[in-house]
PDB file of N, CA, C and O in Angstrom, chain B, residues numbered from 101:
ATOM      1  N   UNK B 101     152.533  20.464 142.467  1.00  0.00           N
ATOM      2  CA  UNK B 101     151.534  20.356 141.312  1.00  0.00           C
ATOM      3  C   UNK B 101     151.364  21.657 140.980  1.00  0.00           C
ATOM      4  O   UNK B 101     151.136  22.547 141.799  1.00  0.00           O
ATOM      5  N   UNK B 102     151.499  21.846 139.448  1.00  0.00           N
ATOM      6  CA  UNK B 102     151.342  23.093 138.852  1.00  0.00           C
ATOM      7  C   UNK B 102     150.574  22.847 137.669  1.00  0.00           C
ATOM      8  O   UNK B 102     150.493  21.724 137.173  1.00  0.00           O
ATOM      9  N   UNK B 103     149.816  24.206 137.041  1.00  0.00           N
ATOM     10  CA  UNK B 103     149.015  23.975 135.721  1.00  0.00           C
ATOM     11  C   UNK B 103     147.980  23.231 135.815  1.00  0.00           C
ATOM     12  O   UNK B 103     147.433  23.219 136.917  1.00  0.00           O
ATOM     13  N   UNK B 104     147.522  22.576 134.957  1.00  0.00           N
ATOM     14  CA  UNK B 104     146.190  21.833 134.633  1.00  0.00           C
ATOM     15  C   UNK B 104     146.007  20.814 135.627  1.00  0.00           C
ATOM     16  O   UNK B 104     144.851  20.524 135.936  1.00  0.00           O
ATOM     17  N   UNK B 105     147.013  20.202 136.200  1.00  0.00           N
ATOM     18  CA  UNK B 105     147.110  19.029 137.243  1.00  0.00           C
ATOM     19  C   UNK B 105     146.552  19.714 138.530  1.00  0.00           C
ATOM     20  O   UNK B 105     145.765  19.064 139.219  1.00  0.00           O
ATOM     21  N   UNK B 106     146.853  20.806 138.852  1.00  0.00           N
ATOM     22  CA  UNK B 106     146.533  21.572 139.989  1.00  0.00           C
ATOM     23  C   UNK B 106     144.996  22.022 139.936  1.00  0.00           C
ATOM     24  O   UNK B 106     144.228  22.057 140.898  1.00  0.00           O
ATOM     25  N   UNK B 107     144.718  22.353 138.631  1.00  0.00           N
ATOM     26  CA  UNK B 107     143.319  22.711 138.515  1.00  0.00           C
ATOM     27  C   UNK B 107     142.370  21.786 138.673  1.00  0.00           C
ATOM     28  O   UNK B 107     141.304  22.028 139.239  1.00  0.00           O
ATOM     29  N   UNK B 108     142.694  20.618 138.168  1.00  0.00           N
ATOM     30  CA  UNK B 108     141.898  19.392 138.206  1.00  0.00           C
ATOM     31  C   UNK B 108     141.825  18.784 139.549  1.00  0.00           C
ATOM     32  O   UNK B 108     140.766  18.330 139.983  1.00  0.00           O
ATOM     33  N   UNK B 109     142.976  18.764 140.244  1.00  0.00           N
ATOM     34  CA  UNK B 109     143.075  18.144 141.733  1.00  0.00           C
ATOM     35  C   UNK B 109     142.267  19.065 142.741  1.00  0.00           C
ATOM     36  O   UNK B 109     141.906  18.573 143.810  1.00  0.00           O
ATOM     37  N   UNK B 110     142.007  20.224 142.474  1.00  0.00           N
ATOM     38  CA  UNK B 110     141.253  21.076 143.412  1.00  0.00           C
ATOM     39  C   UNK B 110     139.867  21.662 142.832  1.00  0.00           C
ATOM     40  O   UNK B 110     139.399  22.747 143.177  1.00  0.00           O
ATOM     41  N   UNK B 111     139.341  20.876 141.997  1.00  0.00           N
ATOM     42  CA  UNK B 111     137.875  21.152 141.368  1.00  0.00           C
ATOM     43  C   UNK B 111     137.968  22.498 140.754  1.00  0.00           C
ATOM     44  O   UNK B 111     136.990  23.242 140.831  1.00  0.00           O
ATOM     45  N   UNK B 112     138.952  22.848 140.204  1.00  0.00           N
ATOM     46  CA  UNK B 112     139.007  24.247 139.422  1.00  0.00           C
ATOM     47  C   UNK B 112     138.156  24.443 138.202  1.00  0.00           C
ATOM     48  O   UNK B 112     137.644  25.514 137.876  1.00  0.00           O
ATOM     49  N   UNK B 113     138.040  23.123 137.460  1.00  0.00           N
ATOM     50  CA  UNK B 113     137.179  23.376 136.413  1.00  0.00           C
ATOM     51  C   UNK B 113     135.778  23.339 136.605  1.00  0.00           C
ATOM     52  O   UNK B 113     135.051  23.914 135.796  1.00  0.00           O
ATOM     53  N   UNK B 114     135.264  22.674 137.673  1.00  0.00           N
ATOM     54  CA  UNK B 114     133.776  22.949 138.139  1.00  0.00           C
ATOM     55  C   UNK B 114     133.608  24.278 138.753  1.00  0.00           C
ATOM     56  O   UNK B 114     132.569  24.909 138.559  1.00  0.00           O
ATOM     57  N   UNK B 115     134.691  24.807 139.581  1.00  0.00           N
ATOM     58  CA  UNK B 115     134.381  26.195 140.000  1.00  0.00           C
ATOM     59  C   UNK B 115     134.390  27.173 138.961  1.00  0.00           C
ATOM     60  O   UNK B 115     133.693  28.185 139.031  1.00  0.00           O
ATOM     61  N   UNK B 116     135.252  26.885 137.863  1.00  0.00           N
ATOM     62  CA  UNK B 116     135.219  27.884 136.743  1.00  0.00           C
ATOM     63  C   UNK B 116     133.835  27.719 135.870  1.00  0.00           C
ATOM     64  O   UNK B 116     133.424  28.733 135.306  1.00  0.00           O
ATOM     65  N   UNK B 117     133.273  26.791 135.763  1.00  0.00           N
ATOM     66  CA  UNK B 117     132.154  26.477 135.179  1.00  0.00           C
ATOM     67  C   UNK B 117     130.868  27.148 135.850  1.00  0.00           C
ATOM     68  O   UNK B 117     130.048  27.798 135.203  1.00  0.00           O
ATOM     69  N   UNK B 118     130.777  26.874 137.448  1.00  0.00           N
ATOM     70  CA  UNK B 118     129.825  27.525 138.152  1.00  0.00           C
ATOM     71  C   UNK B 118     129.987  29.121 138.093  1.00  0.00           C
ATOM     72  O   UNK B 118     129.002  29.858 138.064  1.00  0.00           O
ATOM     73  N   UNK B 119     131.171  29.548 138.080  1.00  0.00           N
ATOM     74  CA  UNK B 119     131.341  30.911 138.166  1.00  0.00           C
ATOM     75  C   UNK B 119     130.733  31.589 136.833  1.00  0.00           C
ATOM     76  O   UNK B 119     129.969  32.552 136.779  1.00  0.00           O
ATOM     77  N   UNK B 120     131.277  30.828 135.765  1.00  0.00           N
ATOM     78  CA  UNK B 120     130.811  31.384 134.383  1.00  0.00           C
ATOM     79  C   UNK B 120     129.162  31.278 134.327  1.00  0.00           C
ATOM     80  O   UNK B 120     128.482  32.148 133.783  1.00  0.00           O
ATOM     81  N   UNK B 121     128.662  30.225 134.891  1.00  0.00           N
ATOM     82  CA  UNK B 121     127.187  30.252 134.984  1.00  0.00           C
ATOM     83  C   UNK B 121     126.632  31.271 135.780  1.00  0.00           C
ATOM     84  O   UNK B 121     125.702  31.917 135.296  1.00  0.00           O
ATOM     85  N   UNK B 122     127.054  31.548 136.978  1.00  0.00           N
ATOM     86  CA  UNK B 122     126.483  32.643 137.798  1.00  0.00           C
ATOM     87  C   UNK B 122     126.569  33.939 137.010  1.00  0.00           C
ATOM     88  O   UNK B 122     125.640  34.742 137.095  1.00  0.00           O
ATOM     89  N   UNK B 123     127.630  34.193 136.244  1.00  0.00           N
ATOM     90  CA  UNK B 123     127.719  35.520 135.543  1.00  0.00           C
ATOM     91  C   UNK B 123     126.725  35.594 134.457  1.00  0.00           C
ATOM     92  O   UNK B 123     125.913  36.517 134.387  1.00  0.00           O
ATOM     93  N   UNK B 124     126.786  34.613 133.601  1.00  0.00           N
ATOM     94  CA  UNK B 124     125.560  34.457 132.618  1.00  0.00           C
ATOM     95  C   UNK B 124     124.157  34.739 133.236  1.00  0.00           C
ATOM     96  O   UNK B 124     123.353  35.514 132.717  1.00  0.00           O
ATOM     97  N   UNK B 125     123.947  34.102 134.294  1.00  0.00           N
ATOM     98  CA  UNK B 125     122.572  34.148 134.818  1.00  0.00           C
ATOM     99  C   UNK B 125     122.410  35.673 135.391  1.00  0.00           C
ATOM    100  O   UNK B 125     121.306  36.215 135.433  1.00  0.00           O
ATOM    101  N   UNK B 126     123.315  36.158 135.720  1.00  0.00           N
ATOM    102  CA  UNK B 126     123.131  37.426 136.377  1.00  0.00           C
ATOM    103  C   UNK B 126     123.020  38.487 135.128  1.00  0.00           C
ATOM    104  O   UNK B 126     122.234  39.423 135.274  1.00  0.00           O
ATOM    105  N   UNK B 127     123.677  38.399 134.055  1.00  0.00           N
ATOM    106  CA  UNK B 127     123.665  39.172 132.896  1.00  0.00           C
ATOM    107  C   UNK B 127     122.352  38.792 132.205  1.00  0.00           C
ATOM    108  O   UNK B 127     121.741  39.643 131.559  1.00  0.00           O
ATOM    109  N   UNK B 128     121.947  37.660 132.312  1.00  0.00           N
ATOM    110  CA  UNK B 128     120.482  37.422 131.587  1.00  0.00           C
ATOM    111  C   UNK B 128     119.398  38.041 132.483  1.00  0.00           C
ATOM    112  O   UNK B 128     118.427  38.596 131.967  1.00  0.00           O
ATOM    113  N   UNK B 129     119.532  37.963 133.704  1.00  0.00           N
ATOM    114  CA  UNK B 129     118.519  38.651 134.548  1.00  0.00           C
ATOM    115  C   UNK B 129     118.622  40.090 134.291  1.00  0.00           C
ATOM    116  O   UNK B 129     117.584  40.695 134.026  1.00  0.00           O
ATOM    117  N   UNK B 130     119.782  40.742 134.337  1.00  0.00           N
ATOM    118  CA  UNK B 130     119.822  42.165 134.107  1.00  0.00           C
ATOM    119  C   UNK B 130     119.350  42.704 132.928  1.00  0.00           C
ATOM    120  O   UNK B 130     118.835  43.821 132.887  1.00  0.00           O
ATOM    121  N   UNK B 131     119.516  41.854 131.782  1.00  0.00           N
ATOM    122  CA  UNK B 131     118.943  42.248 130.517  1.00  0.00           C
ATOM    123  C   UNK B 131     117.249  42.240 130.516  1.00  0.00           C
ATOM    124  O   UNK B 131     116.524  43.045 129.930  1.00  0.00           O
ATOM    125  N   UNK B 132     116.882  41.213 131.259  1.00  0.00           N
ATOM    126  CA  UNK B 132     115.473  41.138 131.274  1.00  0.00           C
ATOM    127  C   UNK B 132     114.779  42.410 132.230  1.00  0.00           C
ATOM    128  O   UNK B 132     113.658  42.877 132.024  1.00  0.00           O
ATOM    129  N   UNK B 133     115.636  42.808 133.223  1.00  0.00           N
ATOM    130  CA  UNK B 133     114.972  43.782 133.950  1.00  0.00           C
ATOM    131  C   UNK B 133     114.974  45.112 133.161  1.00  0.00           C
ATOM    132  O   UNK B 133     114.078  45.954 133.234  1.00  0.00           O
ATOM    133  N   UNK B 134     116.105  45.203 132.384  1.00  0.00           N
ATOM    134  CA  UNK B 134     116.283  46.271 131.447  1.00  0.00           C
ATOM    135  C   UNK B 134     115.012  46.500 130.409  1.00  0.00           C
ATOM    136  O   UNK B 134     114.385  47.526 130.146  1.00  0.00           O
ATOM    137  N   UNK B 135     114.888  45.244 129.959  1.00  0.00           N
ATOM    138  CA  UNK B 135     113.941  45.184 128.730  1.00  0.00           C
ATOM    139  C   UNK B 135     112.435  45.590 129.141  1.00  0.00           C
ATOM    140  O   UNK B 135     111.617  46.100 128.375  1.00  0.00           O
ATOM    141  N   UNK B 136     112.222  45.260 130.524  1.00  0.00           N
ATOM    142  CA  UNK B 136     111.080  45.441 131.018  1.00  0.00           C
ATOM    143  C   UNK B 136     110.817  47.000 131.799  1.00  0.00           C
ATOM    144  O   UNK B 136     109.733  47.473 132.140  1.00  0.00           O
ATOM    145  N   UNK B 137     111.898  47.475 131.918  1.00  0.00           N
ATOM    146  CA  UNK B 137     111.921  48.827 132.621  1.00  0.00           C
ATOM    147  C   UNK B 137     110.886  49.923 132.109  1.00  0.00           C
ATOM    148  O   UNK B 137     110.469  50.779 132.889  1.00  0.00           O
ATOM    149  N   UNK B 138     110.494  49.878 130.822  1.00  0.00           N
ATOM    150  CA  UNK B 138     109.603  50.663 130.444  1.00  0.00           C
ATOM    151  C   UNK B 138     108.347  50.508 130.902  1.00  0.00           C
ATOM    152  O   UNK B 138     107.568  51.461 130.942  1.00  0.00           O
ATOM    153  N   UNK B 139     108.003  49.226 131.317  1.00  0.00           N
ATOM    154  CA  UNK B 139     106.550  48.984 131.922  1.00  0.00           C
ATOM    155  C   UNK B 139     106.474  49.539 133.115  1.00  0.00           C
ATOM    156  O   UNK B 139     105.567  50.289 133.479  1.00  0.00           O
ATOM    157  N   UNK B 140     107.680  49.099 133.944  1.00  0.00           N
ATOM    158  CA  UNK B 140     107.632  49.886 135.352  1.00  0.00           C
ATOM    159  C   UNK B 140     107.581  51.248 135.544  1.00  0.00           C
ATOM    160  O   UNK B 140     106.872  51.758 136.411  1.00  0.00           O
ATOM    161  N   UNK B 141     108.390  51.964 134.679  1.00  0.00           N
ATOM    162  CA  UNK B 141     108.281  53.495 134.565  1.00  0.00           C
ATOM    163  C   UNK B 141     106.956  53.962 134.024  1.00  0.00           C
ATOM    164  O   UNK B 141     106.641  55.121 134.293  1.00  0.00           O
ATOM    165  N   UNK B 142     106.146  53.245 133.313  1.00  0.00           N
ATOM    166  CA  UNK B 142     104.710  53.507 132.755  1.00  0.00           C
ATOM    167  C   UNK B 142     103.818  53.619 133.880  1.00  0.00           C
ATOM    168  O   UNK B 142     102.951  54.493 133.882  1.00  0.00           O
ATOM    169  N   UNK B 143     103.961  52.758 134.899  1.00  0.00           N
ATOM    170  CA  UNK B 143     103.124  52.866 136.226  1.00  0.00           C
ATOM    171  C   UNK B 143     103.175  54.204 136.852  1.00  0.00           C
ATOM    172  O   UNK B 143     102.163  54.762 137.276  1.00  0.00           O
ATOM    173  N   UNK B 144     104.477  54.763 136.912  1.00  0.00           N
ATOM    174  CA  UNK B 144     104.641  55.883 137.613  1.00  0.00           C
ATOM    175  C   UNK B 144     104.171  57.338 136.657  1.00  0.00           C
ATOM    176  O   UNK B 144     104.099  58.443 137.196  1.00  0.00           O
ATOM    177  N   UNK B 145     103.923  57.156 135.415  1.00  0.00           N
ATOM    178  CA  UNK B 145     103.815  58.293 134.376  1.00  0.00           C
ATOM    179  C   UNK B 145     102.505  58.388 133.928  1.00  0.00           C
ATOM    180  O   UNK B 145     102.250  59.047 132.920  1.00  0.00           O
ATOM    181  N   UNK B 146     101.529  57.733 134.639  1.00  0.00           N
ATOM    182  CA  UNK B 146      99.979  57.707 134.145  1.00  0.00           C
ATOM    183  C   UNK B 146      99.507  59.247 133.958  1.00  0.00           C
ATOM    184  O   UNK B 146      98.848  59.633 132.992  1.00  0.00           O
ATOM    185  N   UNK B 147      99.880  59.949 134.871  1.00  0.00           N
ATOM    186  CA  UNK B 147      99.409  61.325 134.800  1.00  0.00           C
ATOM    187  C   UNK B 147      99.813  62.196 133.554  1.00  0.00           C
ATOM    188  O   UNK B 147      99.030  62.907 132.924  1.00  0.00           O
ATOM    189  N   UNK B 148     101.285  62.019 133.268  1.00  0.00           N
ATOM    190  CA  UNK B 148     101.785  62.644 132.106  1.00  0.00           C
ATOM    191  C   UNK B 148     101.117  62.224 130.968  1.00  0.00           C
ATOM    192  O   UNK B 148     100.797  63.062 130.124  1.00  0.00           O
ATOM    193  N   UNK B 149     100.832  60.931 130.803  1.00  0.00           N
ATOM    194  CA  UNK B 149     100.140  60.088 129.678  1.00  0.00           C
ATOM    195  C   UNK B 149      98.881  60.922 129.481  1.00  0.00           C
ATOM    196  O   UNK B 149      98.715  61.452 128.382  1.00  0.00           O
ATOM    197  N   UNK B 150      97.981  61.087 130.444  1.00  0.00           N
ATOM    198  CA  UNK B 150      96.896  61.641 130.352  1.00  0.00           C
ATOM    199  C   UNK B 150      96.923  63.129 129.726  1.00  0.00           C
ATOM    200  O   UNK B 150      96.095  63.541 128.913  1.00  0.00           O
ATOM    201  N   UNK B 151      97.917  63.805 130.197  1.00  0.00           N
ATOM    202  CA  UNK B 151      98.256  65.054 129.790  1.00  0.00           C
ATOM    203  C   UNK B 151      98.513  64.921 128.405  1.00  0.00           C
ATOM    204  O   UNK B 151      97.823  65.617 127.660  1.00  0.00           O
ATOM    205  N   UNK B 152      99.307  64.221 127.934  1.00  0.00           N
ATOM    206  CA  UNK B 152      99.690  64.123 126.574  1.00  0.00           C
ATOM    207  C   UNK B 152      98.359  63.991 125.621  1.00  0.00           C
ATOM    208  O   UNK B 152      98.129  64.743 124.675  1.00  0.00           O
ATOM    209  N   UNK B 153      97.494  62.865 126.052  1.00  0.00           N
ATOM    210  CA  UNK B 153      96.224  62.444 125.399  1.00  0.00           C
ATOM    211  C   UNK B 153      95.468  63.786 125.345  1.00  0.00           C
ATOM    212  O   UNK B 153      94.947  64.070 124.266  1.00  0.00           O
ATOM    213  N   UNK B 154      95.349  64.608 126.325  1.00  0.00           N
ATOM    214  CA  UNK B 154      94.461  65.817 126.113  1.00  0.00           C
ATOM    215  C   UNK B 154      94.974  66.701 125.391  1.00  0.00           C
ATOM    216  O   UNK B 154      94.234  67.353 124.654  1.00  0.00           O
ATOM    217  N   UNK B 155      96.145  66.907 125.413  1.00  0.00           N
ATOM    218  CA  UNK B 155      96.835  67.936 124.429  1.00  0.00           C
ATOM    219  C   UNK B 155      96.819  67.560 123.006  1.00  0.00           C
ATOM    220  O   UNK B 155      96.727  68.396 122.107  1.00  0.00           O
ATOM    221  N   UNK B 156      96.917  66.179 122.795  1.00  0.00           N
ATOM    222  CA  UNK B 156      96.959  65.736 121.275  1.00  0.00           C
ATOM    223  C   UNK B 156      95.554  65.841 120.844  1.00  0.00           C
ATOM    224  O   UNK B 156      95.282  66.193 119.696  1.00  0.00           O
ATOM    225  N   UNK B 157      94.541  65.516 121.818  1.00  0.00           N
ATOM    226  CA  UNK B 157      92.943  65.513 121.316  1.00  0.00           C
ATOM    227  C   UNK B 157      92.586  66.977 121.105  1.00  0.00           C
ATOM    228  O   UNK B 157      91.737  67.246 120.255  1.00  0.00           O
ATOM    229  N   UNK B 158      93.223  68.040 121.881  1.00  0.00           N
ATOM    230  CA  UNK B 158      92.779  69.409 121.607  1.00  0.00           C
ATOM    231  C   UNK B 158      93.569  70.046 120.524  1.00  0.00           C
ATOM    232  O   UNK B 158      93.295  71.210 120.232  1.00  0.00           O
ATOM    233  N   UNK B 159      94.548  69.403 119.871  1.00  0.00           N
ATOM    234  CA  UNK B 159      95.420  70.046 118.842  1.00  0.00           C
ATOM    235  C   UNK B 159      96.158  71.069 119.464  1.00  0.00           C
ATOM    236  O   UNK B 159      96.387  72.051 118.758  1.00  0.00           O
ATOM    237  N   UNK B 160      96.611  71.075 120.688  1.00  0.00           N
ATOM    238  CA  UNK B 160      97.560  71.997 121.357  1.00  0.00           C
ATOM    239  C   UNK B 160      99.000  71.673 121.298  1.00  0.00           C
ATOM    240  O   UNK B 160      99.319  70.484 121.273  1.00  0.00           O
ATOM    241  N   UNK B 161      99.892  72.575 121.272  1.00  0.00           N
ATOM    242  CA  UNK B 161     101.348  72.290 121.256  1.00  0.00           C
ATOM    243  C   UNK B 161     101.564  71.334 122.406  1.00  0.00           C
ATOM    244  O   UNK B 161     100.801  71.070 123.335  1.00  0.00           O
ATOM    245  N   UNK B 162     102.900  70.824 122.110  1.00  0.00           N
ATOM    246  CA  UNK B 162     103.705  69.902 123.214  1.00  0.00           C
ATOM    247  C   UNK B 162     103.464  70.538 124.624  1.00  0.00           C
ATOM    248  O   UNK B 162     103.689  71.720 124.882  1.00  0.00           O
ATOM    249  N   UNK B 163     102.932  69.514 125.592  1.00  0.00           N
ATOM    250  CA  UNK B 163     102.519  70.199 126.842  1.00  0.00           C
ATOM    251  C   UNK B 163     103.822  70.818 127.680  1.00  0.00           C
ATOM    252  O   UNK B 163     103.676  71.644 128.582  1.00  0.00           O
ATOM    253  N   UNK B 164     104.934  70.375 127.314  1.00  0.00           N
ATOM    254  CA  UNK B 164     106.199  70.932 128.117  1.00  0.00           C
ATOM    255  C   UNK B 164     106.176  72.600 127.614  1.00  0.00           C
ATOM    256  O   UNK B 164     106.234  73.533 128.415  1.00  0.00           O
ATOM    257  N   UNK B 165     106.085  72.745 126.237  1.00  0.00           N
ATOM    258  CA  UNK B 165     106.162  74.062 125.897  1.00  0.00           C
ATOM    259  C   UNK B 165     105.057  75.035 126.284  1.00  0.00           C
ATOM    260  O   UNK B 165     105.306  76.224 126.484  1.00  0.00           O
ATOM    261  N   UNK B 166     103.731  74.479 126.396  1.00  0.00           N
ATOM    262  CA  UNK B 166     102.777  75.182 126.890  1.00  0.00           C
ATOM    263  C   UNK B 166     102.824  75.538 128.407  1.00  0.00           C
ATOM    264  O   UNK B 166     102.560  76.658 128.845  1.00  0.00           O
ATOM    265  N   UNK B 167     103.140  74.607 129.059  1.00  0.00           N
ATOM    266  CA  UNK B 167     103.528  74.713 130.713  1.00  0.00           C
ATOM    267  C   UNK B 167     104.766  75.809 130.741  1.00  0.00           C
ATOM    268  O   UNK B 167     104.706  76.776 131.502  1.00  0.00           O
ATOM    269  N   UNK B 168     105.596  75.651 130.091  1.00  0.00           N
ATOM    270  CA  UNK B 168     106.884  76.752 130.210  1.00  0.00           C
ATOM    271  C   UNK B 168     106.339  78.179 129.907  1.00  0.00           C
ATOM    272  O   UNK B 168     106.636  79.170 130.574  1.00  0.00           O
ATOM    273  N   UNK B 169     105.574  78.174 128.911  1.00  0.00           N
ATOM    274  CA  UNK B 169     105.030  79.544 128.384  1.00  0.00           C
ATOM    275  C   UNK B 169     103.898  80.000 129.818  1.00  0.00           C
ATOM    276  O   UNK B 169     104.011  81.110 130.338  1.00  0.00           O
ATOM    277  N   UNK B 170     103.115  79.234 130.190  1.00  0.00           N
ATOM    278  CA  UNK B 170     102.271  79.748 131.153  1.00  0.00           C
ATOM    279  C   UNK B 170     103.123  80.027 132.284  1.00  0.00           C
ATOM    280  O   UNK B 170     102.828  81.044 132.911  1.00  0.00           O
ATOM    281  N   UNK B 171     104.177  79.311 132.715  1.00  0.00           N
ATOM    282  CA  UNK B 171     105.215  79.707 133.859  1.00  0.00           C
ATOM    283  C   UNK B 171     105.850  80.820 133.526  1.00  0.00           C
ATOM    284  O   UNK B 171     106.057  81.578 134.474  1.00  0.00           O
ATOM    285  N   UNK B 172     106.267  81.200 132.375  1.00  0.00           N
ATOM    286  CA  UNK B 172     107.157  82.344 132.047  1.00  0.00           C
ATOM    287  C   UNK B 172     106.116  83.544 132.084  1.00  0.00           C
ATOM    288  O   UNK B 172     106.524  84.645 132.457  1.00  0.00           O
ATOM    289  N   UNK B 173     104.697  83.364 131.686  1.00  0.00           N
ATOM    290  CA  UNK B 173     103.880  84.462 131.661  1.00  0.00           C
ATOM    291  C   UNK B 173     103.328  84.680 133.042  1.00  0.00           C
ATOM    292  O   UNK B 173     102.533  85.604 133.216  1.00  0.00           O
ATOM    293  N   UNK B 174     103.683  83.909 134.027  1.00  0.00           N
ATOM    294  CA  UNK B 174     103.025  84.157 135.526  1.00  0.00           C
ATOM    295  C   UNK B 174     101.848  83.578 135.841  1.00  0.00           C
ATOM    296  O   UNK B 174     101.340  83.783 136.943  1.00  0.00           O
ATOM    297  N   UNK B 175     101.221  82.720 134.840  1.00  0.00           N
ATOM    298  CA  UNK B 175      99.931  82.163 135.227  1.00  0.00           C
ATOM    299  C   UNK B 175     100.088  80.841 135.934  1.00  0.00           C
ATOM    300  O   UNK B 175      99.099  80.336 136.466  1.00  0.00           O
ATOM    301  N   UNK B 176     101.349  80.204 135.978  1.00  0.00           N
ATOM    302  CA  UNK B 176     101.343  79.116 136.803  1.00  0.00           C
ATOM    303  C   UNK B 176     102.486  79.573 137.877  1.00  0.00           C
ATOM    304  O   UNK B 176     103.447  80.269 137.550  1.00  0.00           O
ATOM    305  N   UNK B 177     102.282  79.145 139.052  1.00  0.00           N
ATOM    306  CA  UNK B 177     103.277  79.555 140.178  1.00  0.00           C
ATOM    307  C   UNK B 177     103.825  78.148 140.716  1.00  0.00           C
ATOM    308  O   UNK B 177     103.044  77.276 141.097  1.00  0.00           O
ATOM    309  N   UNK B 178     105.198  77.983 140.726  1.00  0.00           N
ATOM    310  CA  UNK B 178     105.640  76.733 141.438  1.00  0.00           C
ATOM    311  C   UNK B 178     105.244  76.660 142.780  1.00  0.00           C
ATOM    312  O   UNK B 178     105.159  77.693 143.443  1.00  0.00           O
ATOM    313  N   UNK B 179     104.940  75.347 143.352  1.00  0.00           N
ATOM    314  CA  UNK B 179     104.655  75.167 144.739  1.00  0.00           C
ATOM    315  C   UNK B 179     105.829  74.316 145.292  1.00  0.00           C
ATOM    316  O   UNK B 179     105.897  74.028 146.486  1.00  0.00           O
ATOM    317  N   UNK B 180     106.805  73.904 144.325  1.00  0.00           N
ATOM    318  CA  UNK B 180     107.762  73.009 145.003  1.00  0.00           C
ATOM    319  C   UNK B 180     107.340  71.405 144.702  1.00  0.00           C
ATOM    320  O   UNK B 180     106.191  70.964 144.732  1.00  0.00           O
ATOM    321  N   UNK B 181     108.505  70.690 144.421  1.00  0.00           N
ATOM    322  CA  UNK B 181     108.375  69.308 144.155  1.00  0.00           C
ATOM    323  C   UNK B 181     107.669  69.059 142.942  1.00  0.00           C
ATOM    324  O   UNK B 181     106.878  68.117 142.874  1.00  0.00           O
ATOM    325  N   UNK B 182     107.880  69.808 141.992  1.00  0.00           N
ATOM    326  CA  UNK B 182     107.294  69.826 140.673  1.00  0.00           C
ATOM    327  C   UNK B 182     105.872  70.032 140.261  1.00  0.00           C
ATOM    328  O   UNK B 182     105.340  69.790 139.177  1.00  0.00           O
ATOM    329  N   UNK B 183     105.325  70.580 141.463  1.00  0.00           N
ATOM    330  CA  UNK B 183     103.911  71.033 141.441  1.00  0.00           C
ATOM    331  C   UNK B 183     103.678  72.541 141.226  1.00  0.00           C
ATOM    332  O   UNK B 183     104.368  73.407 141.765  1.00  0.00           O
ATOM    333  N   UNK B 184     102.648  72.781 140.395  1.00  0.00           N
ATOM    334  CA  UNK B 184     102.251  74.022 140.131  1.00  0.00           C
ATOM    335  C   UNK B 184     100.786  74.550 140.587  1.00  0.00           C
ATOM    336  O   UNK B 184      99.972  73.656 140.821  1.00  0.00           O
ATOM    337  N   UNK B 185     100.413  75.688 140.720  1.00  0.00           N
ATOM    338  CA  UNK B 185      99.254  76.320 141.208  1.00  0.00           C
ATOM    339  C   UNK B 185      98.792  77.409 140.096  1.00  0.00           C
ATOM    340  O   UNK B 185      99.623  78.194 139.640  1.00  0.00           O
ATOM    341  N   UNK B 186      97.642  77.425 139.739  1.00  0.00           N
ATOM    342  CA  UNK B 186      97.234  78.649 138.800  1.00  0.00           C
ATOM    343  C   UNK B 186      97.308  80.064 139.718  1.00  0.00           C
ATOM    344  O   UNK B 186      97.064  80.125 140.923  1.00  0.00           O
ATOM    345  N   UNK B 187      97.635  80.986 138.999  1.00  0.00           N
ATOM    346  CA  UNK B 187      97.595  82.470 139.641  1.00  0.00           C
ATOM    347  C   UNK B 187      96.096  82.645 139.794  1.00  0.00           C
ATOM    348  O   UNK B 187      95.246  82.403 138.938  1.00  0.00           O
ATOM    349  N   UNK B 188      95.906  83.112 141.046  1.00  0.00           N
ATOM    350  CA  UNK B 188      94.671  83.616 141.220  1.00  0.00           C
ATOM    351  C   UNK B 188      94.342  85.163 140.611  1.00  0.00           C
ATOM    352  O   UNK B 188      95.125  86.070 140.892  1.00  0.00           O
ATOM    353  N   UNK B 189      93.447  85.363 139.974  1.00  0.00           N
ATOM    354  CA  UNK B 189      92.996  86.533 139.253  1.00  0.00           C
ATOM    355  C   UNK B 189      92.203  87.486 140.206  1.00  0.00           C
ATOM    356  O   UNK B 189      91.735  88.540 139.776  1.00  0.00           O
TER     357      UNK B 189
END
């Protein structure tokens, strides 16, 4: 047996349908996860959001520019792992 008869005799049509269904469910799940990723990232970025709000309220320049300027001027000392400390005067 060859061709379409072999596919029908060995449940090939149902396997193809189930395979396509699994792939479509996987892609739908992946697209849902990607669409909700900004909410998950937002949970980890609460501190930066507060920093942006303070800078906007005080009419200061963008926080990254100001932090870089403080670091370049020697007011901020890197402690490692993205943390900084103020220079003791």
